[in-house]
C-alpha positions as CSV (number, residue, x, y, z in Angstrom):
1,M,0.0,0.0,0.0
2,Q,3.0,2.3,0.2
3,P,2.6,3.9,-3.3
4,D,-0.9,5.0,-2.4
5,L,0.1,6.2,1.0
6,L,2.8,8.3,-0.5
7,R,0.3,9.9,-2.8
8,V,-1.9,10.6,0.2
9,A,1.0,12.2,2.0
10,Q,1.9,14.4,-0.9
11,R,-1.8,15.5,-1.3
12,V,-1.9,16.4,2.4
13,E,1.3,18.5,2.1
14,D,-0.1,20.3,-0.9
15,V,-3.2,21.5,0.9
16,A,-1.6,22.1,4.3
17,R,0.7,24.9,3.0
18,V,0.1,28.4,4.3
19,D,1.4,31.8,3.1
20,Y,3.5,32.6,6.2
21,P,7.0,31.0,5.8
22,F,7.7,30.4,9.5
23,V,4.3,29.0,10.2
24,S,4.3,27.0,7.0
25,H,7.5,25.3,8.0
26,L,6.0,24.3,11.4
27,V,2.9,23.0,9.8
28,L,4.7,21.0,7.2
29,D,7.0,19.5,9.9
30,L,3.9,18.4,11.8
31,V,2.3,16.9,8.7
32,R,5.5,15.2,7.6
33,A,6.1,13.8,11.1
34,G,2.9,12.0,10.6
35,G,2.4,8.7,12.4
36,K,1.3,5.3,11.2
37,R,-1.2,6.8,8.7
38,L,-3.6,4.2,9.9
39,R,-6.8,6.1,9.2
40,P,-6.0,6.7,5.5
41,L,-4.8,3.1,5.3
42,V,-8.1,1.8,6.6
43,L,-9.9,3.9,4.0
44,L,-7.7,2.7,1.2
45,L,-8.0,-1.0,2.3
46,A,-11.8,-0.8,2.7
47,A,-12.0,0.1,-1.0
48,R,-9.3,-2.2,-2.4
49,A,-11.4,-5.3,-3.0
50,Y,-14.1,-3.5,-4.9
51,E,-14.2,-0.9,-7.8
52,P,-12.9,2.4,-6.4
53,D,-12.4,5.7,-8.1
54,P,-8.6,6.0,-7.6
55,E,-8.5,9.8,-7.5
56,G,-11.5,10.1,-5.2
57,L,-10.0,7.5,-2.9
58,I,-6.7,9.5,-2.6
59,T,-8.6,12.7,-2.0
60,A,-10.8,11.2,0.7
61,A,-7.8,9.5,2.4
62,A,-5.9,12.8,2.4
63,G,-9.0,14.5,3.9
64,V,-9.1,11.9,6.7
65,E,-5.4,12.3,7.5
66,L,-5.6,16.1,7.5
67,L,-8.7,16.0,9.8
68,H,-6.7,13.8,12.2
69,T,-3.8,16.2,12.1
70,A,-6.0,19.2,12.7
71,S,-7.5,17.5,15.7
72,L,-4.0,16.9,17.2
73,V,-3.3,20.6,16.8
74,H,-6.3,21.5,18.9
75,D,-5.7,18.7,21.4
76,D,-2.2,19.9,22.1
77,T,-3.6,23.4,22.7
78,V,-6.3,22.1,25.1
79,D,-3.8,19.9,26.9
80,R,-1.1,22.6,26.8
81,A,1.2,19.9,25.5
82,A,4.8,21.0,24.7
83,L,5.8,17.8,22.9
84,R,4.2,15.4,20.4
85,R,6.2,12.4,19.1
86,G,9.2,13.8,20.9
87,K,9.1,17.1,19.0
88,P,7.8,20.6,20.1
89,T,4.2,21.2,19.3
90,L,2.8,24.3,17.6
91,N,1.5,25.2,21.0
92,A,5.0,25.4,22.3
93,V,6.2,28.1,19.8
94,L,3.0,30.0,18.9
95,S,0.3,31.8,20.8
96,S,-2.8,29.7,21.6
97,G,-4.9,31.9,19.4
98,A,-2.6,31.4,16.4
99,V,-2.6,27.6,17.0
100,I,-6.4,27.4,17.2
101,L,-6.7,29.3,13.9
102,L,-4.2,27.1,12.3
103,G,-6.1,24.1,13.5
104,D,-9.3,25.6,12.1
105,Y,-7.5,26.2,8.8
106,L,-6.5,22.5,8.6
107,F,-10.0,21.5,9.5
108,A,-11.3,23.6,6.6
109,Q,-8.8,22.1,4.2
110,S,-9.8,18.6,5.2
111,A,-13.5,19.4,4.6
112,I,-12.6,20.8,1.2
113,L,-11.0,17.5,0.4
114,A,-14.1,15.6,1.6
115,A,-16.3,17.8,-0.6
116,A,-14.0,17.2,-3.6
117,T,-15.0,13.6,-3.7
118,N,-18.4,14.8,-5.0
119,N,-20.1,12.2,-2.9
120,P,-22.7,13.7,-0.5
121,R,-22.8,10.6,1.7
122,V,-19.0,10.8,2.1
123,V,-19.3,14.4,3.2
124,G,-22.0,13.5,5.7
125,I,-19.9,10.7,7.2
126,F,-16.9,13.1,7.4
127,A,-19.1,15.8,9.2
128,S,-20.5,13.2,11.5
129,A,-17.0,11.9,12.4
130,L,-15.9,15.5,13.2
131,G,-18.9,15.9,15.4
132,D,-18.1,12.7,17.3
133,M,-14.5,13.7,17.7
134,C,-15.5,17.0,19.3
135,D,-17.9,15.1,21.6
136,G,-15.2,12.7,22.6
137,Q,-12.8,15.6,23.5
138,L,-15.6,17.4,25.4
139,R,-16.3,14.3,27.4
140,E,-12.6,14.0,28.2
141,M,-12.5,17.6,29.3
142,F,-15.8,17.6,31.4
143,Y,-15.1,14.2,33.0
144,A,-11.5,15.1,33.9
145,H,-10.5,14.7,37.6
146,Q,-13.5,12.4,38.3
147,L,-12.5,8.9,39.3
148,D,-16.1,7.7,39.6
149,Q,-16.8,7.0,36.0
150,S,-18.4,4.0,34.4
151,R,-17.0,1.7,31.7
152,D,-19.8,3.0,29.5
153,D,-18.7,6.6,30.0
154,Y,-15.1,5.6,29.0
155,E,-16.2,3.7,25.9
156,K,-18.4,6.6,24.7
157,R,-15.5,8.9,25.2
158,I,-12.9,6.9,23.3
159,Y,-15.4,6.1,20.6
160,G,-15.7,9.8,19.9
161,K,-12.1,10.6,20.5
162,T,-10.6,7.9,18.3
163,A,-12.9,5.1,17.0
164,A,-15.4,7.4,15.2
165,L,-12.8,8.5,12.6
166,F,-11.6,4.9,12.1
167,A,-15.2,3.9,11.5
168,G,-15.9,6.8,9.2
169,S,-12.7,6.1,7.3
170,A,-13.6,2.5,6.6
171,E,-17.2,3.5,5.6
172,M,-16.0,6.2,3.3
173,G,-13.5,3.9,1.6
174,A,-16.2,1.2,1.1
175,L,-18.6,3.8,-0.4
176,I,-16.0,5.2,-2.8
177,G,-15.1,1.6,-3.7
178,N,-18.8,0.9,-4.6
179,A,-19.0,-2.0,-2.1
180,P,-22.4,-3.6,-1.5
181,E,-24.3,-2.0,1.4
182,P,-23.9,-5.0,3.8
183,H,-20.1,-4.8,3.2
184,V,-20.2,-1.0,3.9
185,R,-21.8,-1.6,7.2
186,A,-19.4,-4.5,8.1
187,L,-16.4,-2.4,7.2
188,R,-17.6,0.5,9.3
189,A,-17.9,-1.8,12.3
190,Y,-14.4,-3.1,11.5
191,G,-13.1,0.4,11.6
192,S,-14.9,1.2,14.9
193,D,-13.5,-1.9,16.5
194,I,-9.9,-1.3,15.6
195,G,-10.3,2.3,16.7
196,M,-11.4,1.2,20.1
197,A,-8.5,-1.3,20.3
198,F,-6.1,1.4,19.2
199,Q,-7.2,3.9,21.9
200,I,-7.2,1.3,24.7
201,V,-3.6,0.4,23.8
202,D,-2.7,4.1,23.7
203,D,-4.0,4.3,27.3
204,V,-2.0,1.2,28.3
205,L,1.2,2.6,26.6
206,D,0.7,5.9,28.5
207,L,1.3,3.9,31.7
208,R,3.6,1.1,30.5
209,E,6.1,3.0,28.4
210,G,8.3,6.0,29.0
211,E,9.3,9.1,27.1
212,E,11.8,7.2,24.9
213,Q,9.0,5.1,23.4
214,T,6.1,7.5,23.3
215,G,7.8,10.9,23.2
216,K,6.1,12.0,26.5
217,P,6.6,11.1,30.1
218,A,4.8,8.0,31.5
219,G,1.5,8.8,33.2
220,Q,0.4,11.9,31.3
221,D,-3.2,10.8,31.6
222,L,-2.8,10.6,35.4
223,R,-1.3,14.1,35.5
224,Q,-4.1,15.5,33.5
225,G,-6.8,13.8,35.5
226,T,-7.9,11.6,32.6
227,V,-9.4,8.3,33.8
228,T,-8.6,5.5,31.4
229,L,-9.4,1.8,31.4
230,P,-6.2,0.6,33.1
231,T,-6.8,3.2,35.8
232,M,-10.4,2.0,36.2
233,L,-9.3,-1.7,36.5
234,Y,-6.6,-0.8,39.0
235,A,-9.0,1.3,41.1
236,A,-11.5,-1.7,41.2
237,Q,-8.8,-3.7,43.0
238,L,-8.3,-1.3,45.8
239,A,-10.1,-1.4,49.1
240,A,-12.1,1.7,49.9
241,E,-10.2,4.3,51.9
242,S,-7.0,2.4,51.6
243,P,-3.8,4.5,51.3
244,E,-3.5,3.4,47.6
245,A,-7.1,4.4,46.9
246,R,-6.7,7.8,48.6
247,R,-3.4,8.4,46.7
248,L,-5.1,7.6,43.3
249,E,-8.1,9.8,44.1
250,A,-5.8,12.7,45.1
251,I,-3.7,12.4,41.9
252,I,-6.7,12.1,39.6
253,G,-8.5,14.9,41.4
254,G,-5.5,17.2,40.9
255,D,-4.9,17.6,44.6
256,N,-1.5,15.7,44.5
257,D,1.1,16.5,41.8
258,D,4.0,15.1,43.7
259,E,6.2,13.3,41.2
260,A,7.3,10.6,43.7
261,D,3.7,9.7,44.4
262,I,2.9,9.6,40.7
263,T,5.9,7.4,40.0
264,A,4.9,5.1,42.8
265,L,1.3,4.9,41.5
266,I,2.5,4.1,37.9
267,A,4.7,1.3,39.4
268,D,1.7,-0.1,41.3
269,V,-0.5,0.0,38.2
270,R,2.2,-1.8,36.2
271,T,2.4,-4.7,38.7
272,S,-1.4,-4.9,39.4
273,G,-2.3,-6.8,36.2
274,A,-4.5,-3.9,35.1
275,L,-2.5,-3.3,32.0
276,D,-2.7,-7.0,30.9
277,T,-6.4,-7.0,31.5
278,A,-6.9,-3.8,29.4
279,L,-4.8,-5.3,26.6
280,D,-7.2,-8.4,26.7
281,V,-10.1,-6.0,26.1
282,A,-8.2,-4.4,23.2
283,T,-7.5,-7.8,21.8
284,G,-11.2,-8.6,22.0
285,Y,-12.0,-5.6,19.8
286,A,-9.3,-6.6,17.3
287,E,-10.7,-10.1,17.1
288,R,-14.2,-8.8,16.5
289,A,-12.8,-6.5,13.8
290,K,-11.4,-9.6,12.0
291,V,-14.9,-11.2,12.1
292,N,-16.3,-8.1,10.4
293,A,-13.4,-8.1,7.8
294,A,-14.4,-11.7,6.8
295,I,-17.0,-10.3,4.5
296,V,-14.3,-8.8,2.1
297,P,-14.1,-11.0,-1.0
298,D,-10.5,-10.6,-1.9
299,P,-8.2,-12.8,0.3
300,E,-5.2,-10.5,0.0
301,T,-7.1,-7.4,1.1
302,R,-8.8,-9.4,3.8
303,G,-5.4,-10.6,5.1
304,M,-4.1,-7.0,5.2
305,L,-7.2,-5.9,7.2
306,E,-6.6,-8.7,9.6
307,Q,-2.9,-7.7,10.0
308,L,-4.0,-4.1,10.6
309,A,-6.4,-5.3,13.4
310,D,-3.5,-7.1,15.0
311,L,-1.3,-4.0,14.7
312,A,-4.0,-2.0,16.6
313,W,-3.3,-3.9,19.8
314,N,0.1,-5.4,19.4
315,R,2.4,-2.4,19.3
316,Q,5.0,-0.6,21.4
317,T,4.2,3.0,20.3
């Protein structure tokens, strides 16, 4: 899939350029840093076994990747993050107002790409995914520092934050590929499942790995008061009013920012079995994604979709 992904990357660069040299350099660095390009890859693979319009496919995939990039720009501003993937964020070198406007600009460019597919249904899916992403981020913001959250609360949040765009990417690809309607529905479910697995693993990596692997210190979610599945599973093991429970509540609540306590909490989570249990949940989503991918008629494409499902949970970064 590398040739198509390179075309997508070039299309993203072409539309992400701005007329201010210093800012343009920063934005292009962000775009080129990229990541795994999983969302456009999902879109491309969802169409591969059918009869896609090649140009429309590249356009939609570029729109999806740019939408994801724009969301990261805004996320870093909301989180006041100084680093992403080990490099300074736009938020670290520009005013928050300028960063928000740049994020808006990238959102607009991504929407232009979606509209350029000339497929009203694709535009509707794109807009719905954007709405879900905003909902996920709002849930993360408004539920911050609240340890008493349900599993359903968590799943709704990560669906919006991450899985919705994976689901929309797969659905858009299947539509542009002129797949039969049952295949479109199955592929959307596939995308949703690997998106859920991907975010759960992200939450595990936040606690399991350090700055060398992820580009940020371990336990950033704890420091920001974001309750994730591993934290929920760990909290469920603790006796009420135990010293460990009180420490966890104080750190999540923002009442304790002592680095020694945070480091000790991370160590306790790592040895509690909560990370392995969370990974089992992610694996379950990935296995369900493979079941949904079974509908794809081409064995080679189906195999790649299955490999992608495995990558969603079995990764180090």
